[in-house]
N, C-alpha and C positions, 0 to 999 in steps of 0.2 A: 504392564498397564500404564496408560498415560497418566501423568501427574495431573491431579485435579478431578479425575473421574471418580464417581462414587464407587463404593465397594460393591454395589449392586450391578456394576457394569462388567460384562464378560469381556475377557481379553480379546483383542483383535483390532486395536486402534489403527495399525498400519493398513489393514485391508479396508477399514472404514473410510479412509481419506480418498479412496478411489471413487470417482463419480460413476453414474450409470452409463455415461458416454454413448448414448444411442441404443442401449439395450432395451428390449421389450419387457414390460412388467405387466402384471395382471391387475385389473381394477377389481373392486369388491364384487361386481357382478360376473366376474370370470373373463371379461374381455381384456384384451391387451392392447397397448399402444406404445409407440416409440417415444423416447424422451432424450433430450440432450442436457438435462439439468445436471449441473456439477454436484449439487448437494441434494440429497433426498433423505426423507425420514419414513420409516415404516412404523405404523402404529397398529396395535392389536385391535382395539375397539373403535367404533365410530365416535365415541366420546373423546377418547384420546386423539383420534384422527383430527377432530375439530380443533382441539386446543393446540396440539403439536403443529397442525397445519397452519394455524394463524401465526405461530412463531416462525416456522421455516419460510412461509411465504413473505413475511415481513423482511427477512434477511436475504431472500432470494433462494428459491429452490421449490421443492414440491413434496407432498405427502402422499403415501400410498397406504390405505387402510385395509387390513386383512379381512375383517369381518364385514359382510354387507349389512345394509340397513335392515333392522328387524331381527338380526341374529342374536341368539342367547349366548353371552360370553362364556357361560359355564359349559356350553355344549357345542362349541365350534371346533371342527376338525380341519386343519390346514391342508393345502395341496402342495405338491412339489414345487409349483411356481411360487407359492408363498415363501417357502424356504429359500429359494433362489433370490427372491426380492430382498429378503432379510440380509443375506450375505453381501449383496451388492450395495446396500444402503449405507449412508453415512452414520446413521443411528437408528436403532430399533427401540421403540418405546412401548413398554407393556405396563399393565397395572400391577401385576404381581399379587402377593398375599393369597395365592391359590385361586384367583378368579378364573384365569384362562386354563381351565383344567385340561382341555384337549390340545393345548399348544405346548405342553411341557416338553415332550420328546422333540418336537420340531425346533423349539428354542435351544435345546441342548445341542442339537445337530448344527444349527446355524452358528452357535457360539464356537463349536469345535472347528467350523470352517472359516472363522475369522470375523463373524458379525459382532458388533458392539451393541449389547443389549442392556438397556437401562430400565429397571423396574422402579417406577416412581412411587408406588404405594408405600413401601417401607420407610420412605423419607418424609411422609406426610402425617406423622404422629398417629399411626393407626391405633384404633381402640379395640378392645376385646369384643368378639361377637356376642351378642346378647345371649345369656344362658350358657356360654361356653368360654370360660376364662382361659382355657388352654389354646385357643385359636383366635386369630385376629380377623376382624371384619374387612373384607376387600372392597366394600362399596363406598370408597372414599369420595367419589365424584358427587355424591348426594349432598355434600357441603361445598358450596361455591367458593368459599374462602380457602379451603384446602386446595381446590383446583387452581386458584390464583397463585398459590405457592408452587403448585406443580408446573405452571407455565414458566415461572422464573427458573425452576430447577431444570426443566427441559432445555431452556435457552442456554443455561450454563453448560449442560452436557453436550449440546450441539456445538457450542463454541470450543469446548475442549477437544471434541472429535474432529473438528474441521480446522482449528487454529484461527477462526474468525470471531472476534469478540462482538461483532455486530449482532450475533444471535443471542448473546447474553442481554444486550440492550433490548432486543425485540421481546425476549422473555419477560422483561420488566414492563414493557408497554402492554403486552397481552394481560399480564397480571393486574395492572391497573384497571384495564377494561373489565376484567372479571370481578374485581372488588366493587365496581359500579353496579354490576349485575347482582352481586350479593346484597347490596343496599336495596335494589329494586325488589328482589325476592322478599326481603324482610318487610318492606312497605306493603306488598300485596298480602302477605300473611297476617299483617296487623289486623285485618278484618275478622279474623277468627278469634272468638272469645277464649280466654284461658280454659274455661270449663269444657270447651269442645275440641281442644287440641289433643285428640285421641285418634290414633290410626289403627285400622285393621288392614293388613296388606297381604298379598299373595305369598310373599316370602320375605325373609329378613334382610331387606335392602335399605331400610330407613333409619338405621341406628345413628349414622352421622347426621342425617337430616334432622332427626329428633333432637340430638344434642345441640346442633347449631341454631335451630329455629324454635325450640321450646315445645316440642311435641312428645307425647309418650305413646308406647305401643300397647294395645289391648290384646294383641295376638296376631299370628300369621297362619295362613292356610297350609303352606308347605313348610314342614319343620326344617331347621338347620339354615345355613347361610346360602345354600345352593338351590337352584330350581330343579335339580335332578332327583331330589328326595321325593318321597310320596307320603301323604298323610294317611292315617287309618281312620276308620269310621268313628272310633271313640274320640280321636282328636278333633274331628270336624263337629261332632255333637257337643263337645265341651266348648269349642269356640263359638258355636251357634248360641249356646247358653250365655256366654260372655257378651255377645252382641246384644242379646235381649236385655240382660241385666244392666249393662253399661249405657243403654240407650244409644248405641252406635247407629248413625244414619247413613253411613257410606262405607263401602269396602273398596279398597283400591287395588286394581289389577295392573298387570304389566303388559304393555302392548306387544312385547316380544314373545309372550306365552299365551296359550289358549286360556279362556276364562271359564271353562266348564266347572272347575272346582270352586271358583269364586261364586259363580252363579248358583251352584248347589248349596253353598253356605248361605247365601242370601235367602234362598228358598227355605232352607232348614230353619233359619232364624224366625221366619214367619212374621216379620215386622216390615215396616216401610223402610227398606234398606236399598239404596241405589248402588250400582256397581259402576265405578269410575275408573277408566283406563288412564294410566300415567306412562310416560316415557321413562323407563328405568334403566334397562341394560343396553339400550340402543337409541340413537337419534331417530327422528322420523324422516320420511321421504321428503323430497323437495316439495315445497308448498304446504307442508303439514303444520307449519308454525313451530316446528321443533327440529329444524334441519341444521342448526348449529348448537353447540353446547349451551350458549347463553340463552337462545330462544327456547330450547328444551326445558331448562330450569324455570324460566319465566312462565311457560305454558303449564308446567306441572304445578307451580305455585298458584296460578289462577284457578286451575281445576280443583285443587285442594281447598282453596278459599271459597270457591263457589259452592262446594259440597258441604262444607262444615260451618260456614259463617251463620247459617240459620236465617 
């Protein structure tokens, strides 16, 4: 393993220094195109694709994101082209912490074939998942300051993988931009009174958001930290009772998942509760106002503030 690479990087630095050199790779929508970029990064999620993309584009190169816009990171299955792209890339950036449940086998295969895989989540001071002290919460990107650190770390990893320190400098530049976004998010959320800083969400994705920005959770529709679990009727009835007794005025859903369960909860609560969609596991499409990580977090902050400010 190359000196300076994190312990979360899979061996394969020699192979990683090879560029794509005119090889075809697949876009998130399944299309492929030719590239002559000497340096490329493969990112698992659209969120990491945005942040890592800003770093690599600053230093010269390109990013390829495995998951398409709107995909649920917990439930994405890669193609053989995805594995090939990972092997040919200078660096593969994943969240880790159990987020990319469907990518585990593909990442192992890519690592065995020489890919350099960096899981950034374990290096971002992960916190226990709410109600489960034996597992860590993978939703680190819901705290913008943590993603600012991620940008710097990705820059360092790419510099180590390529031998070009310009990427480390670019990581710091993107990190500074993200800290500015963090300040904007805090300013937007200042409109929400402390007494109304209570969230009910579709699944446990807001632990870091709550810790960073001063919100608490009154409950989640889907138990556990993954969208793949299913609630039972007793869970929903209990949560509906909490919504009524706590005076909750909004339930926050994930744009990447159907809202049927959230809608059912709102109806069960029998009060004036609005269902507000947030970008959680994926960026939005072009023109959505959430097509970069920065704009996604600002859009979410505005929607939360509008729903809870009163």
